[in-house]
C-alpha positions in Angstrom: 9.0 28.5 30.0 5.5 26.6 29.9 7.4 23.6 28.8 9.9 23.4 31.7 7.0 24.0 34.3 4.9 21.1 32.3 7.9 18.3 32.8 8.1 19.7 36.6 4.5 19.2 37.2 5.1 15.7 35.5 7.9 15.1 38.1 5.6 16.1 41.0 3.0 14.3 40.0 4.9 11.0 39.2 6.8 11.8 42.9 3.7 11.7 44.5 2.1 8.9 43.0 5.4 6.7 44.3 5.1 7.9 48.0 1.1 7.4 47.8 1.9 3.7 47.0 4.2 3.2 50.1 3.1 1.8 53.2 4.2 4.7 55.8 1.5 7.2 56.1 4.2 10.0 56.4 4.9 9.1 52.8 1.5 8.6 51.7 0.8 12.5 53.1 3.7 13.8 51.8 2.4 12.4 48.3 -0.6 14.0 48.6 1.2 17.1 49.0 3.6 16.8 45.8 0.6 16.0 43.6 -1.2 19.1 45.0 1.6 21.6 44.2 1.7 19.6 41.0 -1.6 20.4 40.4 -1.0 24.5 40.9 2.3 24.2 38.7 -0.6 22.5 36.1 -3.0 25.5 36.4 -0.4 27.8 36.2 0.9 26.7 32.9 -2.9 26.7 32.1 -3.0 30.3 32.1 0.2 30.9 30.1 3.1 32.6 31.4 3.0 36.4 30.7 5.6 38.2 32.2 5.5 42.5 32.4 1.8 42.8 31.8 -1.0 44.6 34.7 -3.2 41.6 36.5 -5.9 44.7 35.8 -7.3 45.7 32.6 -7.5 49.7 32.8 -8.3 51.9 30.0 -5.4 51.6 27.0 -3.9 48.8 28.1 -4.7 46.0 25.4 -2.4 43.0 26.7 -2.7 42.3 30.3 -2.3 39.0 32.3 -5.3 36.8 33.8 -5.1 37.0 37.2 -7.7 34.0 37.5 -5.3 31.0 37.4 -3.2 32.7 40.2 -6.5 33.4 42.5 -7.0 30.1 42.1 -3.7 28.6 42.8 -4.0 31.0 46.1 -7.0 29.5 46.9 -5.8 25.8 46.3 -2.7 25.9 48.3 -5.0 27.2 51.3 -7.5 24.4 51.3 -4.2 22.0 50.3 -2.3 23.3 53.5 -5.6 22.7 55.3 -6.2 19.3 54.4 -2.4 18.6 54.7 -2.7 19.8 58.5 -5.8 17.6 59.2 -4.6 14.6 58.0 -1.5 14.8 60.0 -3.2 15.1 62.9 -5.5 12.2 62.3 -2.2 9.8 61.2 -0.3 11.1 64.4 -3.6 10.2 66.7 -3.5 6.8 64.8 -0.1 6.0 65.1 -0.2 7.4 68.8 -3.0 4.6 69.5 -1.9 1.7 67.1 1.8 2.0 68.0 2.3 1.8 63.9 2.3 3.8 60.8 2.2 0.8 58.5 -0.7 0.5 56.4 -0.6 -3.0 56.3 -0.7 -3.2 60.0 -3.2 -0.9 60.8 -5.5 -3.0 58.3 -5.7 -5.7 60.4 -7.2 -9.3 59.2 -10.9 -9.3 60.4 -12.4 -8.4 57.1 -10.2 -10.9 54.7 
């Protein structure tokens, strides 16, 4: 099961990098989101996928699931959602002010 999730995380990383290398701002934002979701899957896989074990260690239970990866992923989801929202607002304002979302046109020729 971990192998399949690692392959899925790699595919998300590859699709994210491909989208980040594009010229449109929306594709760059989508690529950033895909990379963050790939990182979430990677962190989940590093914590070993255990099914049927309780997440809390109590008396008499020797096998338990480590809740730390799930807590880290939940925190990371909230942070990535906030950053994605901020980037979307900034991209919208930039595209509205300059009438384009193409990064080559936004870069300009003044600093070349």
